[in-house]
C-alpha positions in Angstrom: 0.0 -0.1 0.1 1.2 3.5 -1.0 2.0 5.4 1.7 0.4 9.2 2.1 1.7 12.3 0.8 1.9 15.5 3.0 4.3 18.4 1.8 3.6 19.6 5.5 5.0 16.0 6.8 8.3 14.9 4.7 9.3 11.4 5.6 13.1 10.3 6.7 15.2 7.5 4.2 15.4 8.2 0.4 18.6 9.9 0.9 21.0 10.7 -1.8 23.5 8.4 -3.4 26.5 8.9 -2.0 28.5 9.4 -5.1 26.9 12.4 -5.6 28.7 14.7 -3.5 32.3 14.6 -2.1 31.8 14.8 1.5 28.5 14.3 4.4 27.6 14.3 7.5 26.6 10.4 7.7 26.5 7.9 5.4 24.6 4.6 5.5 25.6 1.5 3.9 23.9 -1.7 3.3 26.0 -4.5 4.1 23.6 -8.0 4.3 26.0 -10.4 5.7 24.3 -14.0 6.8 26.3 -16.7 5.7 28.5 -17.4 8.7 25.7 -17.2 11.1 25.4 -19.6 14.2 21.8 -19.4 13.9 19.8 -19.8 10.8 18.8 -16.0 9.3 17.4 -14.2 6.7 19.9 -11.3 7.6 20.2 -10.5 4.6 16.8 -9.3 3.5 17.2 -6.7 6.7 18.9 -3.3 4.6 16.4 -3.1 2.3 13.8 -3.6 5.0 15.0 -1.0 7.3 15.2 1.8 4.3 11.5 0.8 3.6 10.7 1.3 7.3 12.5 4.8 7.1 9.9 6.3 5.4 7.6 5.4 7.7 8.9 8.0 10.0 9.2 11.6 10.3 13.0 13.2 10.4 12.0 15.7 12.6 13.5 15.8 16.4 11.0 17.5 18.3 13.1 18.7 21.2 14.6 20.1 23.5 14.8 23.7 22.0 13.4 24.0 18.3 12.3 21.0 16.1 15.2 19.8 14.2 14.3 18.1 10.3 17.1 16.3 9.9 17.3 16.6 6.5 17.4 20.1 6.7 20.5 19.7 9.8 22.6 17.1 8.2 23.9 16.3 4.8 22.7 12.1 4.7 23.5 10.2 1.9 23.2 6.6 1.1 25.9 4.5 -0.3 23.7 1.3 -1.3 24.7 -2.4 -0.7 27.8 -4.0 -0.6 27.1 -7.2 -2.7 28.2 -10.7 -1.4 29.7 -9.2 2.0 30.5 -12.9 3.6 33.7 -14.8 3.2 37.4 -13.1 2.8 36.7 -11.3 -0.8 33.3 -10.4 0.5 34.7 -8.9 3.6 37.8 -7.5 1.5 35.1 -5.4 -0.5 33.6 -4.0 3.3 36.9 -2.9 4.3 37.2 -1.0 1.1 34.2 0.9 1.1 34.0 1.5 4.7 37.3 3.2 4.4 36.4 5.3 1.2 33.2 6.4 3.0 34.6 7.1 6.6 37.0 9.1 5.0 34.3 11.5 3.3 31.8 11.5 6.1 31.3 12.1 9.8 29.4 8.9 10.8 29.3 5.9 8.7 26.4 3.6 9.7 26.4 -0.1 8.3 23.0 -1.6 8.5 23.3 -5.3 8.5 23.0 -8.1 8.1 24.3 -10.8 10.7 27.3 -9.3 13.5 30.0 -10.7 11.6 30.2 -7.6 9.3 31.2 -5.6 12.7 35.0 -6.8 11.9 35.5 -5.4 8.6 33.6 -2.4 9.2 35.6 -1.4 12.1 38.7 -2.6 10.5 37.7 -0.3 7.4 36.9 2.9 9.8 40.3 2.1 11.4 38.4 2.1 14.8 40.6 2.5 17.9 37.9 1.6 20.2 34.7 -0.3 20.4 31.4 0.0 22.2 28.9 -3.0 21.9 25.1 -2.9 22.9 24.9 -6.7 22.6 23.5 -9.6 25.0 26.6 -11.5 24.2 30.6 -11.2 24.2 31.0 -12.4 20.7 34.8 -13.8 21.7 33.9 -17.1 20.0 36.9 -18.5 17.7 36.3 -19.0 14.1 34.5 -16.6 11.8 30.8 -16.5 12.2 28.6 -13.7 14.1 29.7 -14.8 17.1 33.2 -13.5 17.1 34.1 -10.4 15.8 35.1 -8.7 18.7 37.9 -11.4 19.5 38.7 -10.9 15.4 38.7 -7.3 15.8 41.6 -7.9 19.3 43.2 -10.7 17.2 43.6 -7.8 14.4 45.3 -5.2 16.8 42.0 -3.4 18.9 43.2 -2.6 22.2 40.9 -4.8 24.5 41.0 -2.0 26.8 39.1 0.1 24.8 36.3 -2.7 24.4 33.3 -1.6 26.5 30.5 -4.3 26.3 27.1 -3.1 27.8 24.2 -5.0 28.3 25.6 -8.7 28.7 22.9 -11.1 29.5 22.9 -13.8 32.1 21.7 -17.1 30.6 23.3 -15.9 27.1 26.7 -16.9 27.7 29.1 -19.4 29.1 31.7 -18.9 32.1 34.7 -19.4 29.5 33.8 -16.7 27.3 33.0 -14.6 30.5 36.9 -15.5 31.4 38.0 -14.6 28.2 36.8 -11.0 28.5 38.0 -10.6 32.1 41.4 -12.0 30.8 41.7 -9.6 27.8 40.7 -6.7 30.0 37.6 -5.6 28.4 35.4 -3.4 30.5 32.0 -5.6 30.8 28.7 -3.7 32.0 26.0 -6.5 32.4 22.4 -5.5 31.3 21.7 -5.4 35.8 24.8 -3.0 36.3 23.1 -0.9 33.3 20.0 -0.8 35.0 21.0 -0.1 38.1 23.4 2.9 37.2 21.6 4.2 34.5 22.2 5.2 31.0 23.5 8.5 31.7 26.6 7.5 34.2 27.2 4.2 31.7 27.3 6.1 28.4 29.8 8.6 30.2 32.2 5.9 31.2 31.9 4.2 28.0 32.9 6.8 25.7 35.8 7.6 28.1 36.9 3.8 28.5 36.6 3.4 24.3 37.9 7.0 23.8 41.4 6.2 25.4 40.8 9.4 27.8 40.8 11.3 25.1 37.6 13.7 25.8 35.3 14.8 22.9 31.6 14.8 23.8 31.3 18.4 23.6 32.9 18.6 20.5 31.0 20.2 17.5 30.2 18.7 14.3 32.8 19.6 11.6 33.4 19.1 7.8 33.8 15.5 6.6 36.8 13.2 6.2 39.9 12.2 8.0 37.7 9.2 10.4 40.5 6.8 11.7 40.9 6.2 15.2 37.6 7.1 16.6 35.1 4.6 18.1 32.9 2.2 16.6 29.8 1.7 18.1 28.1 -1.8 17.3 24.4 -2.0 18.1 22.9 -5.9 18.1 19.3 -5.5 18.6 19.1 -8.9 20.2 20.5 -7.0 23.2 16.3 -6.4 23.7 13.8 -7.8 25.0 12.5 -10.4 22.7 9.0 -9.1 23.1 10.6 -5.7 21.0 12.9 -7.5 19.3 11.3 -11.2 18.2 13.4 -10.9 14.4 16.6 -11.2 16.3 17.2 -15.3 16.8 19.4 -14.7 20.0 17.1 -12.4 21.8 15.8 -13.5 25.1 13.3 -12.2 27.6 14.2 -9.6 30.0 16.6 -7.7 27.8 16.3 -4.0 27.0 13.4 -2.5 26.4 13.0 -0.3 22.7 13.2 3.1 24.6 16.5 1.8 26.4 18.1 1.0 23.3 16.9 4.4 21.7 18.2 6.4 24.3 21.8 4.6 24.8 22.2 4.9 20.5 21.3 8.6 20.5 23.5 9.4 23.7 26.5 7.6 22.2 26.3 8.7 18.7 26.1 12.2 20.1 30.0 11.9 20.9 32.6 13.5 18.1 34.3 10.1 18.7 32.1 7.8 17.3 32.9 7.8 13.7 31.5 4.2 12.4 28.5 2.3 13.6 26.4 -1.1 12.8 23.1 -2.2 13.4 22.7 -5.9 13.4 21.5 -9.5 14.1 17.7 -8.4 12.6 16.0 -11.4 10.1 13.5 -9.3 8.5 12.5 -12.5 7.0 11.2 -13.3 11.0 9.8 -10.2 11.9 6.3 -10.2 13.1 3.3 -8.5 10.6 3.7 -5.3 12.6 7.5 -5.2 11.5 8.6 -3.9 15.2 12.1 -5.2 15.4 12.9 -3.7 11.4 10.9 -0.8 12.5 13.2 -0.3 15.5 16.4 -0.9 13.6 15.4 1.8 11.7 14.8 4.0 14.5 17.8 3.4 15.7 19.3 4.9 12.4 17.2 8.0 13.2 18.3 8.2 16.9 22.1 7.8 15.5 21.3 11.2 12.9 19.6 12.8 16.3 22.9 12.2 18.1 24.8 14.1 15.3 22.3 17.2 14.9 22.6 17.2 18.8 26.5 17.6 18.3 25.8 20.4 15.9 23.0 22.4 17.7 23.3 21.9 21.2 20.2 23.6 21.8 
């Protein structure tokens, strides 16, 4: 069914091609990885589903301060999809594409696809720090959607600049819990997050992943020269299964949609976050109301709202 049209109610999405200008405030890139997933998934269908869901939302942030249309405040582009991103050749193509886009944008957002893409995306963006919103450690051996954090550390990422938020009981093993501790990863469990609150946890995560470099109050500047920033990995299965039923590994008792959106906006408002991904949503397994895909689309908008807040703190 065609969506209604109203000149006074613009829709999100439908952004210009990334090649139509040399620099952008934010660029989205589809990475339909799915072949190494530990659970059967149709996550390769999700980038297109997120783009469709974006058109159901307005790009307007109501407050605080004056309403802001993200399409007017930010230069946003869509770089399309990386074809066949799985396997060594696919990951090499992802790294090259991300490297190019990260050099030409203030924020590069990857639409997954499964969590395996986090490794080549963070490498392509030359990230020096990593923050994950995830119920799981992703420290498994091998190459899969359960291994990107281990692979990044093995590739040279300093584990003392890795912060994992939302790690859940009954979703991990004792062996991987010990591995995280031995590596020196800062783990903030779901219980700790709820006890301390989002603002306190976000401040610590940015300080640790940023290497104590500061920068949360910086204003947005021109695009270009990414490198050595923070990568934000948003695994939607950190959410409660009632709000993320299309995430194969989501469990009852996870974050509510509002909690995830708050964390994503707050983290994305920091100048050091230069790349991000939204992963582990299987659009083919969603409910008829598309609640998981629509939440993923809102995470895209929350990231953009974070960038707009940097530009216009009012």
